[in-house]
TIPA-217041 format. One record per residue (C-alpha): x, y, z. Coordinates in steps of 0.2 Angstrom, whole numbers, padded with zeros to 4 digits, always signed. Example, Ala and Ser with C-alpha at 12.3 -4.5 7.8 and 13.67 -1.06 7.14 Angstrom:
TIPA-217041
+0062-0022+0039/+0068-0005+0036/
end
This chain:
TIPA-217041
+1042-0903+1087/+1040-0904+1068/+1025-0916+1071/+1017-0903+1080/+1021-0892+1067/+1016-0902+1053/+0999-0905+1063/+0997-0886+1067/+0998-0881+1049/+0991-0896+1042/+0976-0893+1028/+0966-0903+1037/+0966-0895+1056/+0963-0880+1043/+0946-0887+1038/+0942-0894+1055/+0943-0878+1064/+0935-0868+1052/+0921-0879+1050/+0921-0881+1069/+0921-0862+1071/+0906-0863+1059/+0896-0874+1069/+0901-0866+1084/+0892-0849+1078/+0878-0858+1071/+0874-0864+1089/+0877-0848+1096/+0863-0839+1087/+0852-0851+1092/+0858-0850+1110/+0854-0833+1106/+0837-0834+1103/+0831-0846+1115/+0843-0839+1132/+0846-0822+1126/+0863-0811+1118/+0870-0811+1137/+0870-0831+1137/+0876-0833+1118/+0892-0822+1122/+0895-0830+1139/+0896-0848+1131/+0902-0842+1115/+0908-0827+1107/+0916-0821+1123/+0923-0838+1128/+0940-0843+1131/+0939-0858+1121/+0931-0848+1106/+0947-0834+1106/+0959-0851+1107/+0949-0858+1090/+0953-0842+1082/+0971-0839+1088/+0972-0858+1080/+0967-0852+1064/+0977-0837+1064/+0991-0846+1068/+0986-0861+1053/+0986-0847+1040/+1004-0840+1047/+1009-0857+1044/+1002-0858+1029/+1012-0843+1020/+1029-0852+1024/+1022-0870+1020/+1017-0865+1003/+1031-0852+0999/+1017-0839+0996/+1029-0825+0998/+1032-0824+0978/+1026-0813+0966/+1013-0825+0956/+1005-0832+0973/+1001-0812+0977/+0983-0816+0979/+0985-0831+0990/+0995-0822+1001/+0984-0807+1001/+0970-0819+1008/+0981-0826+1021/+0987-0810+1028/+0970-0801+1027/+0959-0816+1037/+0975-0813+1051/+0972-0794+1051/+0954-0797+1053/+0956-0808+1067/+0968-0797+1075/+0956-0782+1073/+0943-0794+1084/+0955-0798+1096/+0958-0780+1097/+0939-0775+1099/+0935-0788+1110/+0950-0784+1123/+0951-0765+1121/+0935-0758+1114/+0920-0749+1123/+0902-0748+1119/+0890-0739+1130/+0875-0726+1129/+0873-0708+1133/+0855-0701+1138/+0852-0683+1136/+0835-0674+1137/+0831-0656+1129/+0839-0641+1137/+0853-0651+1148/+0870-0656+1143/+0879-0674+1148/+0897-0682+1150/+0890-0698+1158/+0891-0715+1149/+0881-0730+1152/+0890-0745+1151/+0881-0760+1141/+0892-0773+1153/+0884-0773+1170/+0891-0775+1187/+0889-0783+1206/+0891-0771+1217/+0892-0771+1236/+0897-0760+1250/+0897-0764+1269/+0897-0746+1279/+0899-0749+1301/+0908-0743+1312/+0924-0738+1306/+0922-0751+1291/+0920-0745+1273/+0923-0760+1260/+0919-0762+1242/+0915-0775+1231/+0913-0772+1211/+0914-0789+1197/+0909-0786+1178/+0895-0801+1180/+0888-0809+1165/+0874-0818+1171/+0863-0827+1161/+0848-0842+1162/+0861-0853+1160/+0876-0846+1169/+0871-0843+1187/+0881-0833+1200/+0895-0844+1205/+0904-0830+1217/+0901-0823+1232/+0909-0810+1245/+0914-0815+1261/+0923-0803+1273/+0929-0805+1290/+0925-0790+1301/+0929-0788+1319/+0925-0804+1320/+0910-0805+1312/+0907-0815+1296/+0899-0805+1281/+0894-0814+1265/+0886-0808+1250/+0881-0821+1238/+0871-0818+1223/+0860-0835+1220/+0850-0834+1206/+0848-0823+1190/+0831-0823+1181/+0833-0812+1164/+0816-0805+1156/+0807-0811+1173/+0789-0812+1174/+0778-0817+1190/+0774-0836+1187/+0769-0852+1197/+0783-0863+1201/+0788-0880+1211/+0784-0877+1230/+0781-0886+1246/+0763-0897+1246/+0754-0887+1257/+0758-0873+1246/+0746-0868+1235/+0741-0851+1223/+0726-0845+1215/+0726-0839+1198/+0714-0825+1194/+0709-0816+1180/+0701-0799+1180/+0693-0788+1169/+0694-0769+1169/+0692-0755+1155/+0710-0757+1149/+0705-0777+1146/+0709-0793+1153/+0724-0796+1166/+0730-0814+1174/+0735-0811+1192/+0742-0824+1205/+0736-0824+1225/+0747-0835+1236/+0741-0843+1251/+0743-0831+1267/+0743-0816+1256/+0730-0803+1248/+0729-0793+1235/+0719-0776+1227/+0709-0777+1211/+0700-0762+1205/+0703-0755+1225/+0694-0771+1232/+0706-0782+1243/+0707-0802+1239/+0714-0812+1252/+0718-0832+1252/+0719-0839+1270/+0722-0822+1278/+0704-0816+1281/+0701-0797+1284/+0687-0788+1287/+0680-0780+1271/+0688-0789+1259/+0684-0805+1249/+0691-0820+1258/+0695-0835+1250/+0699-0851+1262/+0705-0867+1262/+0693-0879+1269/+0699-0896+1268/+0699-0901+1251/+0686-0887+1246/+0688-0870+1245/+0678-0855+1251/+0672-0838+1247/+0665-0823+1257/+0660-0805+1251/+0658-0789+1261/+0644-0786+1248/+0631-0796+1240/+0639-0804+1225/+0634-0813+1210/+0642-0828+1199/+0638-0835+1182/+0646-0854+1179/+0652-0856+1161/+0651-0872+1160/+0633-0875+1163/+0628-0858+1160/+0621-0857+1176/+0621-0841+1189/+0618-0837+1208/+0621-0826+1220/+0629-0824+1238/+0623-0811+1251/+0637-0803+1260/+0645-0811+1275/+0639-0827+1269/+0653-0841+1267/+0650-0853+1252/+0659-0867+1242/+0672-0857+1230/+0666-0859+1210/+0680-0860+1199/+0679-0855+1180/+0666-0846+1184/+0663-0825+1184/+0661-0815+1198/+0652-0799+1200/+0652-0788+1213/+0648-0770+1208/+0661-0762+1198/+0673-0777+1200/+0673-0794+1189/+0683-0807+1189/+0685-0825+1187/+0695-0841+1196/+0704-0847+1182/+0713-0861+1193/+0720-0866+1208/+0738-0873+1207/+0741-0885+1223/+0758-0889+1227/+0767-0873+1219/+0771-0856+1225/+0773-0838+1218/+0791-0836+1209/+0798-0830+1195/+0803-0836+1177/+0809-0829+1159/+0798-0821+1149/+0792-0833+1133/+0786-0818+1121/+0793-0805+1114/+0778-0790+1121/+0783-0799+1137/+0803-0796+1136/+0801-0780+1131/+0790-0774+1148/+0800-0787+1160/+0819-0781+1169/+0832-0794+1176/+0831-0800+1192/+0845-0804+1203/+0842-0814+1219/+0856-0810+1232/+0858-0817+1250/+0866-0806+1262/+0872-0814+1278/+0880-0806+1294/+0885-0823+1306/+0868-0832+1306/+0856-0820+1299/+0852-0819+1284/+0841-0808+1272/+0836-0810+1254/+0838-0795+1242/+0830-0792+1225/+0837-0781+1211/+0831-0778+1196/+0841-0772+1182/+0837-0768+1165/+0850-0763+1149/+0858-0747+1148/+0846-0742+1163/+0859-0737+1181/+0850-0743+1194/+0851-0736+1213/+0859-0744+1227/+0847-0755+1239/+0853-0753+1257/+0849-0766+1269/+0854-0765+1287/+0857-0783+1295/+0869-0786+1311/+0874-0769+1315/+0880-0765+1296/+0873-0756+1282/+0877-0764+1266/+0872-0757+1249/+0870-0768+1235/+0867-0766+1216/+0868-0775+1200/+0868-0764+1181/+0877-0754+1171/+0892-0743+1177/+0894-0724+1173/+0910-0716+1163/+0913-0699+1164/+0920-0691+1149/+0931-0674+1148/+0919-0666+1137/+0900-0665+1136/+0886-0665+1122/+0872-0653+1125/+0857-0657+1117/+0847-0642+1110/+0833-0652+1100/+0827-0670+1097/+0817-0670+1080/+0806-0684+1074/+0800-0684+1056/+0787-0695+1052/+0779-0701+1036/+0765-0692+1031/+0747-0698+1039/+0756-0710+1049/+0765-0713+1066/+0778-0721+1057/+0797-0713+1060/+0803-0707+1043/+0817-0701+1051/+0825-0693+1068/+0839-0683+1074/+0847-0675+1088/+0854-0656+1086/+0869-0657+1100/+0882-0643+1104/+0900-0652+1108/+0906-0643+1125/+0925-0648+1125/+0935-0634+1134/+0937-0618+1124/+0931-0630+1109/+0912-0629+1106/+0903-0633+1091/+0886-0639+1083/+0883-0655+1074/+0867-0664+1069/+0868-0683+1072/+0855-0692+1064/+0854-0711+1058/+0870-0715+1045/+0878-0699+1052/+0890-0699+1064/+0898-0688+1078/+0919-0690+1078/+0925-0682+1094/+0941-0687+1104/+0940-0704+1099/+0923-0708+1103/+0911-0710+1091/+0891-0705+1094/+0876-0713+1084/+0858-0710+1086/+0850-0726+1094/+0833-0721+1100/+0822-0708+1109/+0811-0704+1124/+0793-0708+1123/+0787-0690+1123/+0802-0686+1110/+0810-0674+1123/+0825-0683+1123/+0838-0693+1114/+0849-0709+1116/+0866-0710+1108/+0876-0728+1106/+0893-0723+1108/+0910-0733+1104/+0927-0729+1106/+0937-0743+1096/+0946-0734+1083/+0961-0748+1083/+0951-0763+1080/+0941-0753+1068/+0955-0748+1057/+0963-0767+1058/+0947-0775+1053/+0944-0762+1038/+0962-0765+1032/+0959-0784+1033/+0942-0781+1022/+0952-0771+1010/+0965-0784+1007/+0953-0798+1005/+0943-0790+0993/+0959-0784+0983/+0963-0802+0983/+0947-0806+0978/+0948-0797+0963/+0966-0802+0958/+0963-0819+0958/+0950-0818+0945/+0961-0811+0933/+0980-0817+0940/+0985-0830+0926/+0989-0846+0938/+0976-0842+0951/+0963-0858+0954/+0950-0846+0947/+0959-0844+0930/+0965-0863+0930/+0948-0871+0931/+0941-0858+0918/+0955-0863+0905/+0952-0881+0909/+0934-0878+0904/+0938-0870+0890/+0946-0886+0882/+0931-0896+0886/+0915-0902+0877/+0903-0908+0885/+0897-0927+0877/+0878-0926+0869/+0872-0939+0881/+0873-0928+0895/+0861-0915+0888/+0849-0929+0885/+0851-0936+0905/+0848-0917+0909/+0833-0913+0899/+0825-0929+0907/+0830-0921+0925/+0824-0905+0920/+0808-0908+0913/+0803-0918+0928/+0806-0904+0940/+0796-0895+0926/+0783-0906+0929/+0783-0905+0946/+0781-0886+0944/+0767-0886+0934/+0757-0896+0945/+0762-0887+0961/+0754-0871+0951/+0739-0880+0948/+0737-0885+0965/+0742-0867+0972/+0728-0859+0961/+0715-0852+0968/+0697-0861+0965/+0683-0852+0953/+0668-0847+0962/+0653-0857+0953/+0637-0850+0947/+0628-0864+0959/+0636-0855+0974/+0631-0837+0970/+0612-0842+0966/+0611-0851+0981/+0616-0839+0994/+0603-0834+1003/+0608-0816+1005/+0608-0813+0985/+0603-0795+0981/+0601-0791+0963/+0608-0773+0960/+0619-0766+0946/+0638-0764+0950/+0640-0759+0933/+0656-0746+0932/+0662-0739+0915/+0680-0748+0913/+0684-0731+0906/+0680-0721+0922/+0687-0735+0934/+0703-0730+0925/+0700-0713+0930/+0696-0719+0948/+0711-0730+0948/+0723-0714+0945/+0715-0705+0959/+0729-0703+0974/+0724-0711+0990/+0735-0712+1006/+0736-0729+1013/+0738-0734+1032/+0756-0731+1034/+0755-0713+1025/+0760-0718+1007/+0753-0711+0993/+0748-0721+0978/+0735-0723+0964/+0718-0730+0971/+0723-0745+0957/+0737-0749+0970/+0727-0750+0984/+0711-0760+0976/+0724-0772+0968/+0731-0777+0984/+0714-0777+0992/+0706-0789+0978/+0721-0801+0980/+0722-0801+0998/+0704-0805+1000/+0700-0819+0984/+0719-0821+0978/+0714-0817+0962/+0717-0801+0951/+0696-0799+0943/+0680-0806+0953/+0669-0812+0943/+0649-0808+0948/+0634-0817+0942/+0617-0807+0944/+0600-0817+0947/+0596-0818+0928/+0611-0828+0928/+0620-0814+0917/+0640-0812+0923/+0650-0797+0925/+0668-0798+0927/+0675-0783+0938/+0691-0777+0938/+0700-0772+0953/+0697-0752+0953/+0678-0757+0948/+0676-0768+0963/+0684-0756+0973/+0672-0741+0968/+0657-0752+0970/+0660-0759+0987/+0662-0740+0993/+0645-0735+0986/+0636-0749+0990/+0643-0759+1004/+0626-0767+1008/+0628-0777+0994/+0646-0782+0996/+0641-0786+1013/+0632-0802+1007/+0642-0806+0993/+0656-0820+0994/+0672-0812+0992/+0681-0819+1007/+0692-0834+1002/+0693-0851+1011/+0706-0862+1009/+0696-0881+1004/+0703-0890+1013/+0714-0881+1027/+0695-0871+1031/+0684-0888+1032/+0683-0883+1048/+0678-0867+1047/+0661-0871+1040/+0658-0884+1056/+0660-0868+1066/+0649-0858+1054/+0636-0872+1052/+0634-0869+1034/+0640-0878+1017/+0657-0877+1011/+0663-0866+0996/+0677-0858+0989/+0673-0840+0996/+0662-0832+1010/+0654-0815+1014/+0655-0804+1026/+0640-0807+1032/+0642-0826+1034/+0654-0824+1046/+0641-0814+1059/+0626-0818+1067/+0609-0809+1066/+0614-0797+1083/+0632-0794+1074/+0643-0803+1083/+0658-0810+1075/+0657-0830+1075/+0674-0835+1073/+0680-0823+1087/+0684-0837+1099/+0693-0850+1086/+0703-0834+1082/+0706-0831+1100/+0714-0849+1103/+0723-0850+1088/+0734-0834+1091/+0736-0839+1108/+0747-0855+1103/+0765-0852+1098/+0767-0853+1079/+0775-0870+1080/+0759-0876+1089/+0748-0869+1076/+0740-0883+1066/+0733-0880+1047/+0717-0876+1054/+0725-0861+1065/+0734-0854+1052/+0719-0853+1039/+0708-0846+1053/+0719-0832+1057/+0721-0830+1036/+0703-0829+1036/+0701-0816+1051/+0714-0806+1044/+0704-0804+1028/+0686-0801+1037/+0696-0785+1045/+0702-0781+1029/+0687-0782+1018/+0677-0773+1035/+0687-0758+1034/+0684-0756+1014/+0666-0757+1019/+0665-0744+1032/+0675-0734+1019/+0691-0731+1029/+0701-0736+1015/+0696-0721+1005/+0706-0707+1010/+0705-0695+0997/+0704-0679+1004/+0723-0669+1013/+0720-0656+1026/+0726-0640+1019/+0743-0636+1029/+0742-0650+1041/+0760-0651+1048/+0758-0671+1050/+0750-0670+1029/+0737-0680+1035/+0722-0686+1022/+0704-0692+1026/+0691-0702+1022/+0671-0695+1019/+0666-0701+1035/+0678-0691+1046/+0674-0687+1064/+0680-0671+1070/+0685-0656+1062/+0700-0657+1053/+0694-0646+1039/+0690-0627+1037/+0670-0624+1035/+0671-0624+1016/+0680-0638+1014/+0672-0647+1028/+0657-0645+1015/+0665-0650+0999/+0672-0667+1008/+0655-0671+1015/+0645-0668+0999/+0657-0671+0984/+0658-0690+0988/+0640-0692+0988/+0638-0681+0972/+0651-0692+0963/+0642-0709+0970/+0624-0704+0963/+0632-0697+0947/+0637-0715+0946/+0621-0720+0947/+0613-0710+0936/+0626-0715+0924/+0621-0733+0923/+0605-0727+0919/+0609-0714+0906/+0625-0723+0899/+0633-0705+0899/+0649-0704+0911/+0655-0686+0909/+0645-0680+0926/+0654-0692+0937/+0671-0690+0927/+0668-0672+0931/+0665-0674+0950/+0681-0684+0950/+0690-0673+0944/+0683-0659+0957/+0692-0671+0969/+0706-0673+0959/+0709-0653+0959/+0707-0654+0977/+0721-0667+0981/+0731-0656+0971/+0728-0642+0977/+0726-0645+0997/+0739-0658+0995/+0752-0649+0984/+0769-0651+0997/+0768-0671+0994/+0758-0672+0980/+0764-0687+0967/+0772-0680+0950/+0760-0685+0935/+0776-0694+0931/+0777-0706+0945/+0759-0707+0946/+0759-0715+0926/+0774-0725+0930/+0766-0734+0946/+0751-0736+0937/+0760-0745+0921/+0768-0756+0934/+0752-0762+0940/+0747-0765+0923/+0760-0774+0916/+0763-0785+0932/+0777-0792+0924/+0785-0801+0936/+0769-0812+0938/+0769-0813+0920/+0787-0819+0919/+0789-0835+0928/+0775-0844+0914/+0785-0836+0902/+0803-0842+0908/+0796-0860+0910/+0789-0862+0893/+0807-0853+0886/+0815-0866+0898/+0806-0880+0890/+0810-0874+0873/+0828-0871+0873/+0829-0891+0882/+0820-0897+0867/+0833-0886+0855/+0846-0894+0867/+0842-0912+0863/+0838-0909+0846/+0859-0904+0845/+0862-0921+0853/+0857-0930+0837/+0860-0917+0825/+0872-0903+0828/+0868-0891+0810/+0863-0873+0806/+0847-0876+0809/+0848-0883+0826/+0861-0868+0832/+0848-0855+0822/+0834-0862+0833/+0845-0862+0850/+0851-0845+0847/+0831-0838+0844/+0829-0845+0862/+0843-0835+0869/+0836-0820+0861/+0820-0821+0869/+0827-0825+0885/+0837-0810+0884/+0822-0799+0877/+0814-0807+0894/+0827-0802+0906/+0826-0785+0897/+0807-0783+0903/+0813-0790+0918/+0826-0778+0921/+0814-0762+0916/+0804-0768+0929/+0814-0769+0942/+0822-0752+0939/+0804-0746+0937/+0799-0754+0954/+0815-0743+0960/+0808-0726+0952/+0792-0728+0962/+0796-0734+0979/+0812-0720+0976/+0821-0734+0986/+0833-0749+0979/+0821-0764+0978/+0828-0776+0989/+0821-0772+1006/+0810-0788+1009/+0807-0806+1007/+0797-0802+0990/+0811-0791+0983/+0823-0802+0989/+0816-0817+0980/+0816-0805+0964/+0832-0798+0965/+0837-0816+0967/+0829-0822+0951/+0836-0807+0941/+0854-0808+0948/+0853-0828+0943/+0847-0823+0924/+0863-0811+0923/+0875-0826+0930/+0867-0837+0917/+0872-0826+0902/+0889-0825+0909/+0889-0846+0909/+0879-0850+0895/+0890-0854+0882/+0900-0865+0893/+0885-0879+0890/+0868-0876+0884/+0861-0884+0898/+0866-0867+0910/+0852-0856+0902/+0839-0870+0902/+0841-0873+0920/+0841-0855+0924/+0825-0852+0916/+0817-0865+0924/+0824-0860+0941/+0822-0843+0940/+0805-0844+0934/+0803-0856+0950/+0808-0842+0960/+0796-0829+0951/+0782-0840+0955/+0787-0844+0973/+0788-0825+0975/+0769-0824+0969/+0762-0834+0983/+0751-0828+0998/+0765-0830+1011/+0775-0814+1002/+0768-0796+1002/+0772-0789+0987/+0766-0771+0992/+0779-0755+0991/+0780-0750+1008/+0789-0735+1018/+0807-0737+1024/+0812-0737+1041/+0824-0725+1045/+0841-0734+1046/+0838-0742+1027/+0838-0726+1021/+0856-0726+1016/+0866-0728+1000/+0873-0742+1009/+0857-0752+1004/+0862-0749+0985/+0878-0756+0987/+0878-0770+1002/+0861-0780+1000/+0861-0779+0982/+0879-0787+0982/+0875-0800+0996/+0856-0805+0989/+0864-0805+0972/+0879-0817+0978/+0864-0830+0981/+0862-0833+0962/+0878-0841+0958/+0879-0850+0973/+0860-0855+0968/+0868-0861+0952/+0882-0871+0960/+0871-0881+0972/+0858-0885+0958/+0873-0891+0945/+0880-0901+0960/+0861-0912+0961/+0863-0915+0941/+0880-0920+0943/+0874-0933+0958/+0861-0940+0946/+0875-0941+0933/+0885-0950+0947/+0873-0962+0952/+0868-0966+0933/+0885-0974+0933/+0890-0974+0915/+0908-0970+0904/+0901-0958+0894/+0895-0945+0908/+0913-0942+0913/+0916-0927+0902/+0899-0921+0907/+0901-0921+0926/+0919-0914+0924/+0913-0900+0912/+0898-0895+0925/+0908-0896+0940/+0921-0883+0933/+0904-0872+0929/+0900-0875+0949/+0917-0871+0956/+0916-0854+0945/+0898-0851+0951/+0903-0854+0966/+0921-0843+0968/+0912-0828+0962/+0895-0830+0974/+0908-0832+0987/+0918-0818+0984/+0901-0806+0984/+0895-0814+0999/+0911-0810+1006/+0912-0791+1001/+0891-0790+1005/+0897-0795+1022/+0910-0784+1024/+0899-0770+1018/+0887-0775+1030/+0899-0773+1044/+0905-0755+1038/+0886-0750+1036/+0881-0758+1056/+0897-0746+1060/+0890-0732+1053/+0872-0734+1059/+0874-0743+1076/+0891-0740+1082/+0899-0757+1079/+0906-0764+1064/+0900-0782+1073/+0889-0788+1083/+0884-0804+1082/+0869-0800+1076/+0861-0818+1070/+0860-0811+1051/+0878-0806+1050/+0884-0821+1058/+0876-0833+1047/+0882-0823+1033/+0898-0826+1040/+0894-0844+1042/+0890-0845+1026/+0907-0838+1020/+0917-0851+1030/+0906-0867+1023/+0910-0861+1006/+0929-0856+1009/+0929-0873+1016/+0919-0883+1001/+0932-0874+0989/+0946-0879+0999/+0941-0898+0999/+0952-0902+0986/+0968-0901+0997/+0962-0916+1007/+0966-0931+0999/+0954-0942+1004/+0941-0926+1001/+0946-0924+0984/+0934-0929+0969/+0919-0925+0960/+0907-0933+0971/+0913-0923+0988/+0914-0908+0978/+0896-0909+0970/+0888-0917+0986/+0896-0902+0997/+0889-0888+0984/+0872-0895+0987/+0873-0894+1005/+0881-0880+1007/+0866-0870+1000/+0857-0876+1017/+0868-0861+1023/+0861-0848+1011/+0845-0853+1015/+0845-0851+1032/+0854-0834+1032/+0839-0829+1019/+0824-0835+1025/+0828-0844+1044/+0836-0830+1051/+0820-0819+1050/+0808-0832+1055/+0816-0845+1067/+0829-0833+1076/+0827-0815+1087/+0837-0802+1080/+0841-0784+1070/+0836-0793+1056/+0822-0803+1061/+0803-0806+1061/+0802-0820+1073/+0798-0814+1092/+0807-0829+1100/+0794-0843+1093/+0799-0853+1078/+0786-0856+1067/+0784-0875+1061/+0796-0880+1048/+0787-0882+1030/+0784-0901+1027/+0794-0899+1009/+0810-0896+1018/+0808-0914+1026/+0806-0921+1008/+0820-0909+1000/+0833-0918+1014/+0828-0936+1011/+0829-0933+0992/+0847-0926+0995/+0850-0939+1008/+0845-0955+0995/+0852-0946+0981/+0869-0944+0988/+0869-0964+0997/+0864-0968+0979/+0878-0958+0971/+0893-0964+0981/+0888-0983+0983/+0886-0980+0962/+0899-0972+0960/+0913-0981+0968/+0909-0996+0958/+0916-1003+0942/+0908-0999+0927/
end
């Protein structure tokens, strides 16, 4: 028994169990992505073995309290850690087994006391003479876990069996394996609503646009397709024409004539148009899971059930949607009536809610929701009171919590998420609170591991040779970063490319720089309804088209004119015909080579709008783009991706040339606060306002033409002010303040984030040079020079901080809501922690400067969108300021720990006695940094659970983002406890683990967004290709790890 307890409470089991726990959750997130949430819950989260693993962890932590004698004052922090973890596990157990989740649907003017469960149940009722039997079973069918039970009853000598036999989630009709004589025709129809693919099985018929089409089932008045030996024939009741796409030939067939069926041909009979795309022989019609997000949203789950009475069997297909109660389907067989259903169950509450009004608020001039709320009246006996439920504002009544979840499409009804889990939630919150307290105490408790490592670090002095090697290492990294920057820089358009452009026109596009500033300060409403200066819109417009901030225009006489974004945007609005022929759409020189083959033109860095259309106005890349977009992201090559980018730029330029972006005229008293351009359709304005809007733009453009000739821009400026006054008067309800406009223009002008990355690189090099100087000569001059570098770093950090705050002020929400802002915040936090630790080693701040500058450089690349956008309703919460800031900032110290681990592995590989102290010093810094990062990550995850409980009705839902955050917490907890296992104790193991562990952070911050499907994801279930550099990084880490292992174990 002692051996069992020794094993159960051993450190080895702790680490193995924690690591297994993390890996199980990681696998579950990919199972959920591929097979759906029910499959992940059935296989992992709700599985018995997963609960046993949690129980083992709980027992292990309880045993360690006694094993390490934690019931002592000096061990208060460690004791609190263990107790809090046990309480969190207990809270999860209570929630898992005793909590309830469901939905309530209410229409305006109606009340409801019915909850619809999230769980689904298979139910069957048998009715007959003096017979009434019922069967009810909670069923978690998935694509992986198919039905494996039946209900069998012997009634008056009759054997009645109900057998669920197959479950297809998100079912869509398709072709599946069949018998040899089976066949299915795949038909593509063309209607007013677009193309649609339908299937016609042998022996069946279908209607397309009111016309019947049959397959081996000839019917009078139908288009009959028959199988004749190895060929197929077609017979039409009317004259029908066809066009064969392969050889561009055409023909027709008179009514009643049976001729050979032409595949891949367009058939036309009156308004009916269809193509026989393929004939699938040996296949039959069936169902399979949908593969895209759009298809899944429109598909229902199907359960196929066999009902048998004695020797007679009937198949029943039951459709089910999450949260939708499905009626019973009745089957008469063998003298019995058998009702079956598959779906949620209804629970009646002892009180009801009356929906007085559902209100939807939208962003001005947009269909995007800004907020939505439900005004309800709680009706509980004699108790009645009104309450407004909206996102992040919960109704608590009688142990139930009601959250705003969704709404009906006609906006006349609401869907509330309902949760009953007070005991589990309270226990979990207590666990969160205790663990947070333990983290804080451990940072200051004299005998804590954190204080112990900090004390050891303060006694160490790194050897000077360490800085020399580190400097060489980082210089290599710096050179690589600059090389990447050079490679990423867009190519400059040459004079020859412009001069030889056959569509070149010589018209002045000059706009006075001061006037362009006035134009840039004018307010415009973007497509999402956000009001912003035109300067913001024009900057985004030019950057998306050319990847540049300015455009160099060359006239026919060789004269060059550099246009800023405002000048170009104004010129484009005035003279779209000119800009239609100017090269302004960027094409990548490598990935876009095939584009020029399609266009039949010489390769150049940019193409014009006219280069992409023919003389008839047809878009030359349409077919190629359609083919690229049909492919799954993982199947797209570099050419496909570049095609899609060019297509996006083409459409952006088209909107600009059409004047659709220039929405500068507000409609007075419009409840939706829509703004329009001068080319508006219909009559949104009153007569006098309509006349002003129609004419002022033309007058303004005419005055600009006059100003180009005379040099006097006074009248053009005056017309611009007329437009501004119109905006301020007619759109005064939502017109931005003068200060906010000035601040956004200042933010655009300074462009600090983009300008800082070369600054930080230069400062990093400077500090490294001084550090190397200090290696050979520590004197007042070197110390003073290093201090100058630190001061410059602080000044740069001050600008960084001010710009971050400025973005916050402009957006009116914390700037950490998307991928771009996340990178910016991580870089900012990295510098913050660099200043915290920089006195521990001269190496810390240069590393931080180089790595932070690289993060800013990455944010500058074109795969991240720096635009300030409107927030979705769920993010309009104070939790955004707290949860996201803490959890994203935690990535910075963990990144620093990984970087130090990488450097230390290099030192170990070099294998020199003089490196012992530097390795130990940097290892201590790494552990301190990791500890702080882990604490912040854990607290951020806890707060995310609290926010989720306030927004979606549960503190934990196994969403991939929150799950991977928990995985990262566990992984880093394992790394920090490796020292407790003798075989894993040592600098090599810790530094390698700190480097590898950062991959969980990369997965949490980026991988989930693009490879998994969930509430925090941008993916649609199809993973994008893994970037090539990832494989190189993995290879480098592997080689370094092996080298450090073998060289580190050799005697010097």
